[in-house]
N, C-alpha and C positions, 0 to 999 in steps of 0.2 A: 504494500500500500504506500503511495507516495505521500509527500508532506502535506499537500493540499487536501487530500482525502482525510488524512489524520486530523487536520485542523477543522475539517468539515467546512471549508471555505470554497467559494466560487466567485466568478466575476460579478455576478449580481449582488452577492453579499458585500463585496468590496465597494461597489457603486453605492449601495445603500448606506454603508458606513460614511463615505465621503459626503453624501447628500445630507445626512443628519449633522455631520460636522459643519458643513457650509451653512445650513439653514438654522442650526441651533434649535430645531423643533422637529419632533416626529411627524406632526401633522403637515407642516410645510414640506418636509422631505417626501412625504407620501404624495402630495400634490405634484411636486417636481418630478417624481418618478412615475406618476400615473398609476399608483397602486393604493391599496387600502392601508389605513394606519395599523391595523392588526398585522398585516404582512410585514410592515417595517419593524414593528415591535418583535414579531417572531424572529426575524432575521437578526435583530440586535441580541436577542436571547441566545441564539446560536453562536454569535460572535463572542459574547461574553464568556460562554462555556469554553469555546475553542481557544481564546486568547488569555483567559484567566484574569480578566479585569472588568470592572463594572462599565467602563467606557464612557457612559453618560450618567450623571446623577441629578436628582431634582435640585433646583435652585429657585426659590420663590415659586412663581407660577410656571417656570420653564425648566429647562435642563441645561447643564453645563458639562463640557467634556472633562474627563480626568486628565491628569498630566500624561498618563500613558497614551490616551487617545490623541492628544495634541501632538506628542512626539511621533506616534505611529502614522499620523496623517500624511506627512510628506513622503514616507516610505510607500504607503499604499497608493498615493497618487502616482508615484514613479512606476510602481508595478502596473497600474492601469495604463499609463502612458506607453510603457514598453510593450504591453500586449496590443495596444492600439497600433503601434508602429509595425507589428508583424505583417499587417496587410495594408499596403498603401492604396488599395482600391484600383479602379480602372484608370488608364492613362488620362491625363487632363488635356483636353482639346479645346483651346480658347474659342475657336470659331463656333463650336456647337454646344459646349457645356453651359448649363444653367446653374448658377451657384451665387450665393450672397456672402459677402465679407463685411465684417464690422471693424472699422478703424477708429481707434480712440486718438483724438487730437484736439488741442485747444484751438481757438480761432486763428491764432498766428500761424500755426502749422497747417491748419485746414485751408486757409485762404492762399497760403504760399504754394502748396504742393498739390492739393487734392483736385482742384478744377482741371489742371493739366492731366492728372492721372485719369480722371473720368473721361476726358476726351480720348485718351488712348484706349480705354476700355470699350468705349462705344464703337471705335473703329475696329479693334482687334478681337473683342470678345463681347458681342452684343447681348449675350445671355447672362453676363456677370453684372450684379447689382452691388451697390455700396450702401452701408449704413454708417454714418459718422456720428460718434458720440464724444462728449467732452472727456478729456483725460485728467484734468486737474494736475496734481502731482501724482503720477501713476504708481500703482502698486503691483506687485507680482501676482496677487490674487485676481486682478483683472484678466490676466492671461490664463492662470491656472483654472479659473472657474468658467472659462469660455465667455466672459463678458464681452471680450473683443478678440479678434484674430491677430491684430497688429496694433502697436502703439507708435506714434510719432511724437517725440518729445525730447527736450534736452536732458530730461531726468530719467535715467534708466534704473529700475529696481535692481538692487544688488542681491542676486540669488544664483545658485549654481544651475538652476533649470531655466534661466532666462538668457536668451541670446540677443545680441545687438550688433548693429552695423552703423557706422557714421555715414551721414548723407551730405551734410554741408556745414560750413562754419558760419557764424554770425557774431555780432558784437553789439553792445548797447550804446545808443547815442541819445542826444537830447533833441526833441522836436519842439518847435514853437511856431506861432502864427506871426510871420514877418510883417503883417499889416498892423500888429498891435505892440510889438516890442522888438528890441535888438537881441541878437544872440547872446547867451550868457558866456562870458569869456573867462571867468575865474571861478574857483570853488565858492568864493563869497557870493558872486552873482547867482550861482546855482542854488545855494542854500537859502538865500533871502527871498527867493521866488516862491510862489505857491505852486504846488504840484498836483497832478492828477496821477493817482497811484493805482496799482493792481493788487488785488487779493483774490485768489481763486475761490470759486463758490464753496469749496470744501474747507476753506479757512486758511490754507497754506499761503505763505507770502513768497513772492519771487526771491531769487538769490540776491538781487540788488539790495533789498532791505537789510539782509544780514551783512552784506558787504559794507553798507554805510555805517551800520552799528559797529562793525569791527574796526573801522577807521575813526570812531568817535565822532561821526558826523550826524547831524540831526537836520532834517528838512521838514517843512510843514506840508502835509498832504491835505489839501483843501477838500478833495473829494476822492473817494476810493470806489472803483468799479470792479466787477467780478469777471470781466473778460475784456480783451483788447478792442472788441467791436464798440465798446462804450467810449473809447478815447476820442475819436475825431470830433464829435459834436460838442463835447465838453471843452475841447481845446479851441475850437473855431471861435474867433472873435474875442479871445481873452489874452491876457498877458501871462497865463500859466505855462508850465513846462510839463512835458511828458518824456519819460525815459523809457525807451522801447528798442527792440531789435532794429538794426539799420535796414534789413531787408523789407521791413514794413513800409519803407519809403517808396517801394514799387507798387504797393496796393493800398492797404487800409489808410496809411498816413501820407499818401502821395501828394496831397494838397498843401503840405506844410514844409517848412525849411528845417534843416537839422545841422547840428554841429557835434563834434566828438565830445564825450564826457570830459569835464575839466579835471578829472582824476583818473588814475589807472584802475581799470576793472577788466579782469581777464575775459577774453572771448569764450564762446561756448560752441559746442557741436550739436547739431540737430541729429538725433538718433532714430533709427528704425529698430523696434524691439519686438521680439516674439518668443513664444514658448518652445522649448527644445523638442517637444513632441511633434511640432510642425516643421522641423528642420528639413526633412526629406520628403514632405508631402508635395506632390507635383503641382497642385493648384496653388498652394501657399507659396512655394518657391517661385512660381511664375508671377504671382502678385508682387512679391518682394523685388523681383527683377524689374517689374514695371515701375515701382516706386523709385528704385535706384536709377532707372533710365531718366525719369523726370528730373531727379536731383542732378544727374550728370549734365543734362541739357542746361539747367539753370546755372551750373558751375562753369559753363562754357566748354564742356567736353563733348566729344563725339557721342552720339546716341548709340 
């Protein structure tokens, strides 16, 4: 008898464990899996006996995973990913395949890359559709839990199961309305101005804010918005300043003048991020190649 038989485990049981771990609820896991609550509970009972741990215990009105369950979660996900990779499925034919991809990107990355990507898809793969969601500061779970297929962001989650590739570089500059003010020339000019700042909808602040604090610099953020799309109309007709990526001068902030930051702030790289289980998937690999081709065109390289 092999180890799996001895443990009384199967793929369905492992999927059930991961669903309960992700949802934090037997009932929500049952809905996600399309089975009854009693089926989920029965599977958990089998797993508890096989693994010798309660796995989930009552906590208030809900349940919480044991330390063993939390630690086992990453191993079980890897087992499922490895099993998934055993069969890559039929070859991907862009011209005829109908498939949908979800890409997580904030509006800076979205407006910079994805319109050109969609143009390529409509020409080369008319059956491929895109769903674009906000990434905020992305987490590994967005990829592990299939919330998205691909992330485009300067912020890559640090985890051994997360893959990444650099797409293009950019750097922060200062935008202003030249009809209302002169360009800030010094750090003093910059700090005494009112600013329009960014805080992601999930509450995380861009790296610039931490960079200012590390230098002991304080600026007055007259207004804070949750996405880059909110910047232009607040900036227009005012003497305020916006600090944003220079590439935005080609689209969202094209109507404004810009100058370099009056202090050193390191440039950043826009990354394409995906889960290791999709590394060799033909459709996913094709999508990554298309994103990379768009970035290469924008970098002035041959397609």
